[in-house]
Structure formats: C-alpha cells, structure tokens
All heavy atoms as a GROMACS GRO file, in nm:
protein
  621
    1MET      N    1   3.790  10.399  22.391
    1MET     CA    2   3.649  10.359  22.395
    1MET      C    3   3.572  10.425  22.515
    1MET      O    4   3.477  10.474  22.497
    1MET     CB    5   3.636  10.203  22.400
    1MET     CG    6   3.503  10.153  22.409
    1MET     SD    7   3.421  10.186  22.256
    1MET     CE    8   3.268  10.096  22.282
    2LEU      N    9   3.645  10.420  22.635
    2LEU     CA   10   3.586  10.486  22.735
    2LEU      C   11   3.576  10.631  22.738
    2LEU      O   12   3.478  10.694  22.783
    2LEU     CB   13   3.662  10.445  22.866
    2LEU     CG   14   3.646  10.299  22.920
    2LEU    CD1   15   3.733  10.272  23.041
    2LEU    CD2   16   3.499  10.266  22.951
    3GLN      N   17   3.668  10.695  22.658
    3GLN     CA   18   3.648  10.844  22.644
    3GLN      C   19   3.539  10.876  22.547
    3GLN      O   20   3.472  10.974  22.577
    3GLN     CB   21   3.779  10.888  22.570
    3GLN     CG   22   3.898  10.894  22.668
    3GLN     CD   23   4.024  10.941  22.600
    3GLN    OE1   24   4.042  10.942  22.479
    3GLN    NE2   25   4.126  10.980  22.679
    4LYS      N   26   3.508  10.793  22.448
    4LYS     CA   27   3.386  10.820  22.368
    4LYS      C   28   3.261  10.806  22.453
    4LYS      O   29   3.168  10.887  22.430
    4LYS     CB   30   3.386  10.717  22.252
    4LYS     CG   31   3.486  10.739  22.147
    4LYS     CD   32   3.480  10.642  22.037
    4LYS     CE   33   3.581  10.677  21.930
    4LYS     NZ   34   3.570  10.586  21.811
    5ILE      N   35   3.250  10.710  22.536
    5ILE     CA   36   3.136  10.696  22.619
    5ILE      C   37   3.131  10.812  22.724
    5ILE      O   38   3.017  10.864  22.757
    5ILE     CB   39   3.136  10.568  22.692
    5ILE    CG1   40   3.126  10.449  22.586
    5ILE    CG2   41   3.023  10.549  22.796
    5ILE    CD1   42   3.142  10.308  22.650
    6GLY      N   43   3.246  10.858  22.779
    6GLY     CA   44   3.246  10.960  22.877
    6GLY      C   45   3.211  11.088  22.816
    6GLY      O   46   3.146  11.178  22.886
    7ARG      N   47   3.229  11.117  22.686
    7ARG     CA   48   3.186  11.241  22.627
    7ARG      C   49   3.041  11.255  22.616
    7ARG      O   50   2.988  11.369  22.601
    7ARG     CB   51   3.253  11.246  22.479
    7ARG     CG   52   3.398  11.285  22.481
    7ARG     CD   53   3.460  11.310  22.349
    7ARG     NE   54   3.375  11.295  22.237
    7ARG     CZ   55   3.410  11.249  22.123
    7ARG    NH1   56   3.524  11.193  22.108
    7ARG    NH2   57   3.321  11.260  22.020
    8LEU      N   58   2.969  11.139  22.622
    8LEU     CA   59   2.814  11.154  22.625
    8LEU      C   60   2.774  11.221  22.747
    8LEU      O   61   2.653  11.271  22.749
    8LEU     CB   62   2.755  11.004  22.614
    8LEU     CG   63   2.787  10.933  22.480
    8LEU    CD1   64   2.730  10.790  22.490
    8LEU    CD2   65   2.719  11.008  22.363
    9PHE      N   66   2.843  11.222  22.861
    9PHE     CA   67   2.798  11.268  22.984
    9PHE      C   68   2.846  11.410  23.010
    9PHE      O   69   2.834  11.458  23.118
    9PHE     CB   70   2.834  11.176  23.096
    9PHE     CG   71   2.771  11.038  23.085
    9PHE    CD1   72   2.840  10.930  23.028
    9PHE    CD2   73   2.645  11.021  23.124
    9PHE    CE1   74   2.781  10.814  23.019
    9PHE    CE2   75   2.581  10.894  23.107
    9PHE     CZ   76   2.655  10.786  23.060
   10ILE      N   77   2.897  11.478  22.915
   10ILE     CA   78   2.950  11.614  22.924
   10ILE      C   79   2.848  11.700  22.861
   10ILE      O   80   2.807  11.686  22.740
   10ILE     CB   81   3.092  11.628  22.857
   10ILE    CG1   82   3.190  11.541  22.931
   10ILE    CG2   83   3.134  11.773  22.865
   10ILE    CD1   84   3.326  11.537  22.868
   11ILE      N   85   2.809  11.806  22.933
   11ILE     CA   86   2.710  11.910  22.882
   11ILE      C   87   2.794  12.005  22.788
   11ILE      O   88   2.887  12.070  22.840
   11ILE     CB   89   2.646  11.981  22.995
   11ILE    CG1   90   2.567  11.884  23.081
   11ILE    CG2   91   2.549  12.084  22.931
   11ILE    CD1   92   2.517  11.943  23.207
   12LYS      N   93   2.763  12.018  22.666
   12LYS     CA   94   2.840  12.093  22.578
   12LYS      C   95   2.783  12.229  22.537
   12LYS      O   96   2.852  12.325  22.503
   12LYS     CB   97   2.863  12.021  22.440
   12LYS     CG   98   2.942  11.893  22.463
   12LYS     CD   99   2.942  11.808  22.338
   12LYS     CE  100   2.978  11.659  22.366
   12LYS     NZ  101   2.872  11.585  22.422
   13ASN      N  102   2.647  12.239  22.546
   13ASN     CA  103   2.590  12.375  22.509
   13ASN      C  104   2.462  12.390  22.593
   13ASN      O  105   2.421  12.318  22.678
   13ASN     CB  106   2.555  12.375  22.360
   13ASN     CG  107   2.463  12.259  22.316
   13ASN    OD1  108   2.376  12.213  22.394
   13ASN    ND2  109   2.481  12.207  22.200
   14ARG      N  110   2.398  12.506  22.584
   14ARG     CA  111   2.292  12.554  22.664
   14ARG      C  112   2.168  12.462  22.639
   14ARG      O  113   2.088  12.441  22.738
   14ARG     CB  114   2.256  12.696  22.640
   14ARG     CG  115   2.365  12.789  22.702
   14ARG     CD  116   2.337  12.940  22.672
   14ARG     NE  117   2.206  12.989  22.725
   14ARG     CZ  118   2.196  13.037  22.842
   14ARG    NH1  119   2.286  13.047  22.927
   14ARG    NH2  120   2.071  13.086  22.886
   15PHE      N  121   2.146  12.424  22.517
   15PHE     CA  122   2.037  12.340  22.489
   15PHE      C  123   2.043  12.211  22.565
   15PHE      O  124   1.937  12.169  22.623
   15PHE     CB  125   2.027  12.311  22.343
   15PHE     CG  126   1.908  12.223  22.300
   15PHE    CD1  127   1.777  12.261  22.298
   15PHE    CD2  128   1.938  12.080  22.268
   15PHE    CE1  129   1.681  12.174  22.268
   15PHE    CE2  130   1.839  11.999  22.236
   15PHE     CZ  131   1.705  12.044  22.237
   16GLU      N  132   2.154  12.150  22.572
   16GLU     CA  133   2.163  12.027  22.643
   16GLU      C  134   2.141  12.054  22.795
   16GLU      O  135   2.084  11.975  22.865
   16GLU     CB  136   2.302  11.964  22.624
   16GLU     CG  137   2.325  11.910  22.493
   16GLU     CD  138   2.474  11.858  22.466
   16GLU    OE1  139   2.555  11.882  22.554
   16GLU    OE2  140   2.489  11.804  22.361
   17ALA      N  141   2.186  12.164  22.846
   17ALA     CA  142   2.166  12.210  22.984
   17ALA      C  143   2.026  12.218  23.009
   17ALA      O  144   1.976  12.181  23.120
   17ALA     CB  145   2.253  12.334  23.015
   18PHE      N  146   1.954  12.287  22.921
   18PHE     CA  147   1.812  12.306  22.955
   18PHE      C  148   1.733  12.182  22.942
   18PHE      O  149   1.632  12.166  23.015
   18PHE     CB  150   1.741  12.415  22.855
   18PHE     CG  151   1.782  12.555  22.885
   18PHE    CD1  152   1.853  12.634  22.798
   18PHE    CD2  153   1.756  12.611  23.017
   18PHE    CE1  154   1.891  12.761  22.835
   18PHE    CE2  155   1.792  12.736  23.047
   18PHE     CZ  156   1.854  12.814  22.955
   19VAL      N  157   1.775  12.088  22.856
   19VAL     CA  158   1.708  11.958  22.857
   19VAL      C  159   1.732  11.881  22.986
   19VAL      O  160   1.634  11.818  23.036
   19VAL     CB  161   1.757  11.873  22.735
   19VAL    CG1  162   1.708  11.720  22.739
   19VAL    CG2  163   1.715  11.940  22.608
   20ILE      N  164   1.851  11.887  23.039
   20ILE     CA  165   1.875  11.823  23.168
   20ILE      C  166   1.791  11.881  23.278
   20ILE      O  167   1.741  11.818  23.371
   20ILE     CB  168   2.029  11.818  23.198
   20ILE    CG1  169   2.091  11.730  23.098
   20ILE    CG2  170   2.058  11.783  23.338
   20ILE    CD1  171   2.243  11.734  23.099
   21ILE      N  172   1.793  12.018  23.274
   21ILE     CA  173   1.714  12.088  23.380
   21ILE      C  174   1.565  12.052  23.375
   21ILE      O  175   1.504  12.030  23.478
   21ILE     CB  176   1.733  12.239  23.374
   21ILE    CG1  177   1.884  12.267  23.407
   21ILE    CG2  178   1.645  12.315  23.465
   21ILE    CD1  179   1.924  12.415  23.371
   22TYR      N  180   1.518  12.037  23.246
   22TYR     CA  181   1.372  12.001  23.230
   22TYR      C  182   1.347  11.861  23.288
   22TYR      O  183   1.250  11.841  23.361
   22TYR     CB  184   1.341  12.001  23.084
   22TYR     CG  185   1.198  11.964  23.054
   22TYR    CD1  186   1.093  12.044  23.085
   22TYR    CD2  187   1.176  11.843  22.990
   22TYR    CE1  188   0.958  11.995  23.065
   22TYR    CE2  189   1.043  11.793  22.962
   22TYR     CZ  190   0.946  11.882  23.002
   22TYR     OH  191   0.809  11.845  22.969
   23ALA      N  192   1.442  11.767  23.258
   23ALA     CA  193   1.428  11.631  23.315
   23ALA      C  194   1.428  11.634  23.476
   23ALA      O  195   1.354  11.566  23.536
   23ALA     CB  196   1.538  11.545  23.258
   24LEU      N  197   1.520  11.720  23.523
   24LEU     CA  198   1.517  11.726  23.672
   24LEU      C  199   1.393  11.786  23.732
   24LEU      O  200   1.334  11.741  23.830
   24LEU     CB  201   1.638  11.821  23.717
   24LEU     CG  202   1.776  11.767  23.701
   24LEU    CD1  203   1.883  11.867  23.725
   24LEU    CD2  204   1.798  11.648  23.786
   25ALA      N  205   1.336  11.874  23.654
   25ALA     CA  206   1.211  11.939  23.699
   25ALA      C  207   1.090  11.837  23.694
   25ALA      O  208   1.011  11.830  23.788
   25ALA     CB  209   1.178  12.065  23.621
   26LEU      N  210   1.090  11.755  23.588
   26LEU     CA  211   0.988  11.658  23.582
   26LEU      C  212   0.999  11.560  23.700
   26LEU      O  213   0.899  11.528  23.761
   26LEU     CB  214   0.989  11.578  23.445
   26LEU     CG  215   0.939  11.652  23.323
   26LEU    CD1  216   0.975  11.569  23.198
   26LEU    CD2  217   0.809  11.684  23.335
   27GLY      N  218   1.113  11.518  23.728
   27GLY     CA  219   1.135  11.428  23.838
   27GLY      C  220   1.099  11.481  23.979
   27GLY      O  221   1.044  11.424  24.063
   28ALA      N  222   1.128  11.610  23.989
   28ALA     CA  223   1.106  11.684  24.111
   28ALA      C  224   0.953  11.707  24.130
   28ALA      O  225   0.909  11.691  24.243
   28ALA     CB  226   1.178  11.815  24.118
   29THR      N  227   0.885  11.736  24.032
   29THR     CA  228   0.738  11.753  24.045
   29THR      C  229   0.678  11.616  24.075
   29THR      O  230   0.574  11.610  24.146
   29THR     CB  231   0.675  11.815  23.925
   29THR    OG1  232   0.716  11.757  23.807
   29THR    CG2  233   0.719  11.967  23.913
   30ALA      N  234   0.725  11.516  24.010
   30ALA     CA  235   0.663  11.381  24.038
   30ALA      C  236   0.696  11.337  24.187
   30ALA      O  237   0.607  11.292  24.258
   30ALA     CB  238   0.723  11.272  23.950
   31ARG      N  239   0.824  11.371  24.232
   31ARG     CA  240   0.851  11.335  24.369
   31ARG      C  241   0.772  11.422  24.468
   31ARG      O  242   0.722  11.396  24.567
   31ARG     CB  243   0.996  11.368  24.400
   31ARG     CG  244   1.050  11.337  24.535
   31ARG     CD  245   1.056  11.188  24.553
   31ARG     NE  246   0.958  11.159  24.666
   31ARG     CZ  247   0.913  11.035  24.696
   31ARG    NH1  248   0.952  10.932  24.626
   31ARG    NH2  249   0.831  11.020  24.790
   32GLY      N  250   0.746  11.558  24.424
   32GLY     CA  251   0.674  11.645  24.514
   32GLY      C  252   0.520  11.606  24.512
   32GLY      O  253   0.464  11.618  24.623
   33SER      N  254   0.466  11.549  24.406
   33SER     CA  255   0.326  11.510  24.414
   33SER      C  256   0.313  11.389  24.506
   33SER      O  257   0.220  11.369  24.575
   33SER     CB  258   0.275  11.483  24.271
   33SER     OG  259   0.347  11.379  24.210
   34ALA      N  260   0.422  11.302  24.500
   34ALA     CA  261   0.422  11.190  24.587
   34ALA      C  262   0.426  11.236  24.744
   34ALA      O  263   0.361  11.174  24.823
   34ALA     CB  264   0.535  11.094  24.562
   35TYR      N  265   0.499  11.343  24.765
   35TYR     CA  266   0.503  11.400  24.891
   35TYR      C  267   0.369  11.457  24.934
   35TYR      O  268   0.335  11.435  25.055
   35TYR     CB  269   0.615  11.510  24.911
   35TYR     CG  270   0.752  11.467  24.912
   35TYR    CD1  271   0.850  11.545  24.848
   35TYR    CD2  272   0.798  11.357  24.989
   35TYR    CE1  273   0.986  11.510  24.859
   35TYR    CE2  274   0.924  11.316  24.992
   35TYR     CZ  275   1.022  11.395  24.928
   35TYR     OH  276   1.147  11.356  24.931
   36LEU      N  277   0.300  11.515  24.852
   36LEU     CA  278   0.168  11.578  24.881
   36LEU      C  279   0.064  11.464  24.916
   36LEU      O  280  -0.018  11.482  24.999
   36LEU     CB  281   0.117  11.656  24.764
   36LEU     CG  282   0.181  11.784  24.742
   36LEU    CD1  283   0.130  11.855  24.611
   36LEU    CD2  284   0.164  11.884  24.856
   37THR      N  285   0.078  11.349  24.852
   37THR     CA  286  -0.021  11.245  24.885
   37THR      C  287   0.019  11.162  25.019
   37THR      O  288  -0.057  11.126  25.095
   37THR     CB  289  -0.029  11.139  24.772
   37THR    OG1  290   0.101  11.080  24.746
   37THR    CG2  291  -0.084  11.192  24.649
   38GLU      N  292   0.161  11.154  25.037
   38GLU     CA  293   0.215  11.092  25.154
   38GLU      C  294   0.189  11.182  25.282
   38GLU      O  295   0.163  11.126  25.388
   38GLU     CB  296   0.365  11.064  25.134
   38GLU     CG  297   0.428  10.981  25.247
   38GLU     CD  298   0.400  10.830  25.233
   38GLU    OE1  299   0.364  10.785  25.121
   38GLU    OE2  300   0.407  10.772  25.337
   39TYR      N  301   0.218  11.311  25.270
   39TYR     CA  302   0.208  11.398  25.377
   39TYR      C  303   0.114  11.514  25.352
   39TYR      O  304   0.154  11.618  25.296
   39TYR     CB  305   0.356  11.455  25.409
   39TYR     CG  306   0.455  11.357  25.431
   39TYR    CD1  307   0.551  11.335  25.340
   39TYR    CD2  308   0.462  11.285  25.551
   39TYR    CE1  309   0.650  11.238  25.357
   39TYR    CE2  310   0.561  11.185  25.568
   39TYR     CZ  311   0.655  11.168  25.470
   39TYR     OH  312   0.754  11.067  25.489
   40PRO      N  313  -0.019  11.491  25.367
   40PRO     CA  314  -0.113  11.600  25.336
   40PRO      C  315  -0.098  11.710  25.425
   40PRO      O  316  -0.052  11.689  25.542
   40PRO     CB  317  -0.241  11.529  25.354
   40PRO     CG  318  -0.219  11.415  25.439
   40PRO     CD  319  -0.080  11.372  25.415
   41GLY      N  320  -0.119  11.832  25.373
   41GLY     CA  321  -0.124  11.957  25.465
   41GLY      C  322   0.015  12.024  25.436
   41GLY      O  323   0.075  12.016  25.329
   42PHE      N  324   0.042  12.107  25.532
   42PHE     CA  325   0.161  12.200  25.529
   42PHE      C  326   0.288  12.129  25.506
   42PHE      O  327   0.377  12.179  25.425
   42PHE     CB  328   0.159  12.299  25.640
   42PHE     CG  329   0.260  12.398  25.632
   42PHE    CD1  330   0.244  12.505  25.547
   42PHE    CD2  331   0.374  12.406  25.713
   42PHE    CE1  332   0.336  12.612  25.536
   42PHE    CE2  333   0.465  12.508  25.708
   42PHE     CZ  334   0.442  12.609  25.617
   43GLY      N  335   0.314  12.019  25.571
   43GLY     CA  336   0.434  11.943  25.563
   43GLY      C  337   0.464  11.895  25.414
   43GLY      O  338   0.577  11.904  25.363
   44GLY      N  339   0.363  11.846  25.356
   44GLY     CA  340   0.370  11.800  25.218
   44GLY      C  341   0.402  11.909  25.118
   44GLY      O  342   0.478  11.902  25.029
   45LYS      N  343   0.339  12.029  25.145
   45LYS     CA  344   0.361  12.146  25.067
   45LYS      C  345   0.510  12.192  25.073
   45LYS      O  346   0.573  12.232  24.979
   45LYS     CB  347   0.270  12.253  25.098
   45LYS     CG  348   0.123  12.221  25.052
   45LYS     CD  349   0.027  12.338  25.087
   45LYS     CE  350  -0.114  12.299  25.053
   45LYS     NZ  351  -0.205  12.387  25.096
   46LEU      N  352   0.561  12.187  25.201
   46LEU     CA  353   0.702  12.231  25.224
   46LEU      C  354   0.802  12.134  25.152
   46LEU      O  355   0.896  12.176  25.088
   46LEU     CB  356   0.726  12.234  25.379
   46LEU     CG  357   0.685  12.357  25.444
   46LEU    CD1  358   0.725  12.345  25.590
   46LEU    CD2  359   0.754  12.478  25.390
   47LEU      N  360   0.767  12.004  25.157
   47LEU     CA  361   0.847  11.904  25.091
   47LEU      C  362   0.852  11.923  24.936
   47LEU      O  363   0.946  11.911  24.871
   47LEU     CB  364   0.818  11.764  25.133
   47LEU     CG  365   0.850  11.729  25.269
   47LEU    CD1  366   0.787  11.588  25.315
   47LEU    CD2  367   1.000  11.722  25.286
   48PHE      N  368   0.732  11.953  24.885
   48PHE     CA  369   0.711  11.977  24.743
   48PHE      C  370   0.790  12.101  24.706
   48PHE      O  371   0.865  12.094  24.611
   48PHE     CB  372   0.569  11.998  24.710
   48PHE     CG  373   0.544  12.012  24.565
   48PHE    CD1  374   0.507  11.908  24.487
   48PHE    CD2  375   0.536  12.134  24.499
   48PHE    CE1  376   0.474  11.920  24.355
   48PHE    CE2  377   0.525  12.153  24.366
   48PHE     CZ  378   0.487  12.051  24.290
   49LEU      N  379   0.793  12.199  24.784
   49LEU     CA  380   0.870  12.321  24.757
   49LEU      C  381   1.018  12.295  24.771
   49LEU      O  382   1.088  12.345  24.679
   49LEU     CB  383   0.829  12.432  24.865
   49LEU     CG  384   0.897  12.567  24.837
   49LEU    CD1  385   0.855  12.634  24.709
   49LEU    CD2  386   0.868  12.651  24.952
   50ALA      N  387   1.065  12.211  24.857
   50ALA     CA  388   1.200  12.180  24.867
   50ALA      C  389   1.248  12.100  24.740
   50ALA      O  390   1.362  12.124  24.694
   50ALA     CB  391   1.227  12.098  24.997
   51ALA      N  392   1.165  12.008  24.702
   51ALA     CA  393   1.198  11.922  24.589
   51ALA      C  394   1.217  12.007  24.458
   51ALA      O  395   1.310  11.988  24.383
   51ALA     CB  396   1.095  11.811  24.562
   52THR      N  397   1.117  12.100  24.438
   52THR     CA  398   1.122  12.177  24.324
   52THR      C  399   1.226  12.294  24.331
   52THR      O  400   1.291  12.337  24.233
   52THR     CB  401   0.988  12.244  24.286
   52THR    OG1  402   0.928  12.310  24.401
   52THR    CG2  403   0.884  12.134  24.243
   53GLY      N  404   1.247  12.334  24.450
   53GLY     CA  405   1.352  12.448  24.474
   53GLY      C  406   1.490  12.392  24.443
   53GLY      O  407   1.579  12.466  24.407
   54ALA      N  408   1.512  12.266  24.464
   54ALA     CA  409   1.646  12.202  24.445
   54ALA      C  410   1.672  12.212  24.296
   54ALA      O  411   1.790  12.224  24.255
   54ALA     CB  412   1.656  12.060  24.498
   55VAL      N  413   1.574  12.206  24.212
   55VAL     CA  414   1.593  12.213  24.067
   55VAL      C  415   1.648  12.351  24.028
   55VAL      O  416   1.734  12.363  23.945
   55VAL     CB  417   1.466  12.178  23.988
   55VAL    CG1  418   1.487  12.196  23.841
   55VAL    CG2  419   1.419  12.036  24.018
   56PHE      N  420   1.592  12.454  24.090
   56PHE     CA  421   1.647  12.591  24.053
   56PHE      C  422   1.786  12.604  24.096
   56PHE      O  423   1.870  12.667  24.025
   56PHE     CB  424   1.563  12.689  24.139
   56PHE     CG  425   1.421  12.718  24.078
   56PHE    CD1  426   1.307  12.668  24.136
   56PHE    CD2  427   1.401  12.787  23.970
   56PHE    CE1  428   1.184  12.680  24.090
   56PHE    CE2  429   1.282  12.814  23.913
   56PHE     CZ  430   1.165  12.759  23.975
   57LEU      N  431   1.825  12.545  24.210
   57LEU     CA  432   1.966  12.561  24.256
   57LEU      C  433   2.065  12.475  24.149
   57LEU      O  434   2.165  12.519  24.118
   57LEU     CB  435   1.980  12.509  24.390
   57LEU     CG  436   1.912  12.590  24.501
   57LEU    CD1  437   1.932  12.519  24.636
   57LEU    CD2  438   1.977  12.727  24.507
   58ALA      N  439   2.012  12.350  24.126
   58ALA     CA  440   2.095  12.270  24.029
   58ALA      C  441   2.100  12.331  23.895
   58ALA      O  442   2.203  12.334  23.836
   58ALA     CB  443   2.029  12.132  24.029
   59GLY      N  444   1.988  12.389  23.848
   59GLY     CA  445   1.990  12.456  23.710
   59GLY      C  446   2.077  12.569  23.709
   59GLY      O  447   2.153  12.591  23.609
   60ALA      N  448   2.080  12.651  23.812
   60ALA     CA  449   2.174  12.769  23.824
   60ALA      C  450   2.313  12.727  23.817
   60ALA      O  451   2.408  12.782  23.751
   60ALA     CB  452   2.149  12.850  23.944
   61ALA      N  453   2.353  12.614  23.886
   61ALA     CA  454   2.478  12.560  23.896
   61ALA      C  455   2.530  12.498  23.766
   61ALA      O  456   2.638  12.529  23.712
   61ALA     CB  457   2.496  12.455  24.006
   62ILE      N  458   2.440  12.439  23.689
   62ILE     CA  459   2.474  12.383  23.564
   62ILE      C  460   2.496  12.500  23.463
   62ILE      O  461   2.597  12.490  23.394
   62ILE     CB  462   2.354  12.296  23.518
   62ILE    CG1  463   2.349  12.170  23.588
   62ILE    CG2  464   2.375  12.263  23.362
   62ILE    CD1  465   2.227  12.079  23.567
   63LEU      N  466   2.417  12.601  23.460
   63LEU     CA  467   2.430  12.709  23.367
   63LEU      C  468   2.546  12.790  23.405
   63LEU      O  469   2.630  12.835  23.314
   63LEU     CB  470   2.307  12.793  23.363
   63LEU     CG  471   2.186  12.730  23.303
   63LEU    CD1  472   2.056  12.823  23.318
   63LEU    CD2  473   2.202  12.698  23.158
   64ASP      N  474   2.584  12.807  23.526
   64ASP     CA  475   2.705  12.886  23.570
   64ASP      C  476   2.830  12.807  23.529
   64ASP      O  477   2.925  12.870  23.482
   64ASP     CB  478   2.707  12.916  23.711
   64ASP     CG  479   2.606  13.025  23.751
   64ASP    OD1  480   2.566  13.096  23.666
   64ASP    OD2  481   2.581  13.042  23.882
   65SER      N  482   2.825  12.674  23.544
   65SER     CA  483   2.947  12.603  23.510
   65SER      C  484   2.971  12.598  23.361
   65SER      O  485   3.075  12.606  23.320
   65SER     CB  486   2.938  12.461  23.569
   65SER     OG  487   2.835  12.383  23.503
   66LEU      N  488   2.865  12.600  23.287
   66LEU     CA  489   2.876  12.596  23.143
   66LEU      C  490   2.928  12.733  23.085
   66LEU      O  491   3.015  12.739  23.003
   66LEU     CB  492   2.740  12.573  23.078
   66LEU     CG  493   2.731  12.561  22.920
   66LEU    CD1  494   2.816  12.434  22.890
   66LEU    CD2  495   2.588  12.539  22.878
   67LYS      N  496   2.882  12.838  23.158
   67LYS     CA  497   2.927  12.976  23.120
   67LYS      C  498   3.084  12.984  23.158
   67LYS      O  499   3.161  13.031  23.083
   67LYS     CB  500   2.851  13.081  23.198
   67LYS     CG  501   2.897  13.224  23.157
   67LYS     CD  502   2.809  13.328  23.233
   67LYS     CE  503   2.858  13.465  23.203
   67LYS     NZ  504   2.769  13.563  23.282
   68ALA      N  505   3.123  12.935  23.271
   68ALA     CA  506   3.260  12.938  23.309
   68ALA      C  507   3.351  12.860  23.221
   68ALA      O  508   3.463  12.892  23.189
   68ALA     CB  509   3.269  12.893  23.455
   69LYS      N  510   3.297  12.745  23.178
   69LYS     CA  511   3.383  12.660  23.088
   69LYS      C  512   3.399  12.730  22.949
   69LYS      O  513   3.508  12.723  22.892
   69LYS     CB  514   3.299  12.526  23.065
   69LYS     CG  515   3.375  12.424  22.988
   69LYS     CD  516   3.305  12.302  22.943
   69LYS     CE  517   3.216  12.246  23.048
   69LYS     NZ  518   3.138  12.118  23.007
   70GLN      N  519   3.293  12.805  22.905
   70GLN     CA  520   3.302  12.880  22.775
   70GLN      C  521   3.400  12.993  22.795
   70GLN      O  522   3.490  13.012  22.704
   70GLN     CB  523   3.174  12.927  22.732
   70GLN     CG  524   3.078  12.816  22.688
   70GLN     CD  525   2.934  12.862  22.658
   70GLN    OE1  526   2.900  12.973  22.692
   70GLN    NE2  527   2.859  12.779  22.591
   71GLU      N  528   3.403  13.061  22.907
   71GLU     CA  529   3.482  13.164  22.922
   71GLU      C  530   3.636  13.123  22.941
   71GLU      O  531   3.730  13.182  22.878
   71GLU     CB  532   3.455  13.249  23.056
   71GLU     CG  533   3.330  13.326  23.030
   71GLU     CD  534   3.276  13.392  23.167
   71GLU    OE1  535   3.359  13.367  23.272
   71GLU    OE2  536   3.194  13.471  23.171
   72LEU      N  537   3.656  13.006  23.000
   72LEU     CA  538   3.790  12.948  23.005
   72LEU      C  539   3.840  12.905  22.869
   72LEU      O  540   3.965  12.928  22.837
   72LEU     CB  541   3.788  12.823  23.107
   72LEU     CG  542   3.917  12.756  23.124
   72LEU    CD1  543   4.018  12.849  23.194
   72LEU    CD2  544   3.895  12.628  23.203
   73ALA      N  545   3.756  12.851  22.786
   73ALA     CA  546   3.798  12.822  22.651
   73ALA      C  547   3.835  12.949  22.574
   73ALA      O  548   3.936  12.942  22.491
   73ALA     CB  549   3.688  12.734  22.584
   74GLU      N  550   3.762  13.054  22.588
   74GLU     CA  551   3.794  13.175  22.519
   74GLU      C  552   3.929  13.226  22.565
   74GLU      O  553   4.014  13.277  22.495
   74GLU     CB  554   3.686  13.281  22.539
   74GLU     CG  555   3.558  13.245  22.471
   74GLU     CD  556   3.448  13.346  22.510
   74GLU    OE1  557   3.466  13.437  22.588
   74GLU    OE2  558   3.337  13.329  22.459
   75LEU      N  559   3.957  13.226  22.700
   75LEU     CA  560   4.080  13.274  22.753
   75LEU      C  561   4.201  13.187  22.703
   75LEU      O  562   4.309  13.243  22.669
   75LEU     CB  563   4.081  13.278  22.900
   75LEU     CG  564   4.002  13.385  22.974
   75LEU    CD1  565   3.995  13.362  23.127
   75LEU    CD2  566   4.054  13.522  22.947
   76LYS      N  567   4.180  13.058  22.697
   76LYS     CA  568   4.279  12.970  22.648
   76LYS      C  569   4.315  13.007  22.497
   76LYS      O  570   4.434  13.004  22.452
   76LYS     CB  571   4.254  12.819  22.663
   76LYS     CG  572   4.262  12.773  22.797
   76LYS     CD  573   4.228  12.620  22.800
   76LYS     CE  574   4.246  12.567  22.943
   76LYS     NZ  575   4.213  12.426  22.949
   77ALA      N  576   4.212  13.030  22.425
   77ALA     CA  577   4.232  13.063  22.277
   77ALA      C  578   4.296  13.194  22.267
   77ALA      O  579   4.389  13.210  22.174
   77ALA     CB  580   4.090  13.074  22.202
   78GLN      N  581   4.271  13.289  22.350
   78GLN     CA  582   4.339  13.423  22.338
   78GLN      C  583   4.487  13.402  22.381
   78GLN      O  584   4.577  13.464  22.327
   78GLN     CB  585   4.278  13.516  22.432
   78GLN     CG  586   4.145  13.572  22.391
   78GLN     CD  587   4.081  13.670  22.489
   78GLN    OE1  588   4.132  13.688  22.604
   78GLN    NE2  589   3.965  13.724  22.460
   79ILE      N  590   4.514  13.326  22.473
   79ILE     CA  591   4.655  13.299  22.523
   79ILE      C  592   4.739  13.234  22.405
   79ILE      O  593   4.853  13.254  22.387
   79ILE     CB  594   4.660  13.224  22.655
   79ILE    CG1  595   4.613  13.302  22.760
   79ILE    CG2  596   4.807  13.170  22.676
   79ILE    CD1  597   4.594  13.234  22.889
   80GLU      N  598   4.676  13.129  22.339
   80GLU     CA  599   4.740  13.058  22.226
   80GLU      C  600   4.758  13.155  22.112
   80GLU      O  601   4.864  13.134  22.036
   80GLU     CB  602   4.658  12.946  22.193
   80GLU     CG  603   4.656  12.825  22.294
   80GLU     CD  604   4.565  12.722  22.254
   80GLU    OE1  605   4.496  12.730  22.148
   80GLU    OE2  606   4.560  12.618  22.327
   81GLN      N  607   4.680  13.247  22.100
   81GLN     CA  608   4.699  13.346  21.978
   81GLN      C  609   4.816  13.438  22.006
   81GLN      O  610   4.878  13.489  21.913
   81GLN     CB  611   4.574  13.420  21.956
   81GLN     CG  612   4.462  13.337  21.884
   81GLN     CD  613   4.336  13.413  21.862
   81GLN    OE1  614   4.329  13.532  21.900
   81GLN    NE2  615   4.241  13.356  21.805
   82SER      N  616   4.832  13.465  22.129
   82SER     CA  617   4.946  13.560  22.170
   82SER      C  618   5.085  13.515  22.159
   82SER      O  619   5.115  13.404  22.151
   82SER     CB  620   4.921  13.622  22.320
   82SER     OG  621   4.795  13.672  22.327
   0.00000   0.00000   0.00000
C-alpha cells in the first residue's frame, strides 16, 4: 500500500517535471512579489531575483536527474540483453 502511494511522488516523464517546475515558479513569483512589498527598493528586487533564480536551479536539477534515470534504465536494458 505504501509503495503505491510512494509511486505518486516519483517523476516519471518530462511532462510531469515541467508541471512541477511550473508550480515552483508560481510559488517563487508569489514569494518574490511579497518580498517586493515587504522590502521596497533594491533589496526587494534582489530577493525576488533569488527566489525566482532558485527555480532555475531546481528545474535544471530535476531535468538532469530525469535524464540520468532514463540513461541508467537504457544501460540496464542493454546489459540484460547481452
């Protein structure tokens, strides 16, 4: 039962990865706009940039891990065929 629930939290394809990255971006822009109202001026803009920049880093990590997982599955399939 727990394995079935656990499979819901595994990113299986690029579409799911992009949906998660989109959700992260929405949250980051909401947080960034709160920073702009809380800290007007240059400090708020830097915090906004940091919040949205973190999404780029997280998105790249998600996509890289998905690519590595697919390459590993391909290598395992090749080894099993040999």
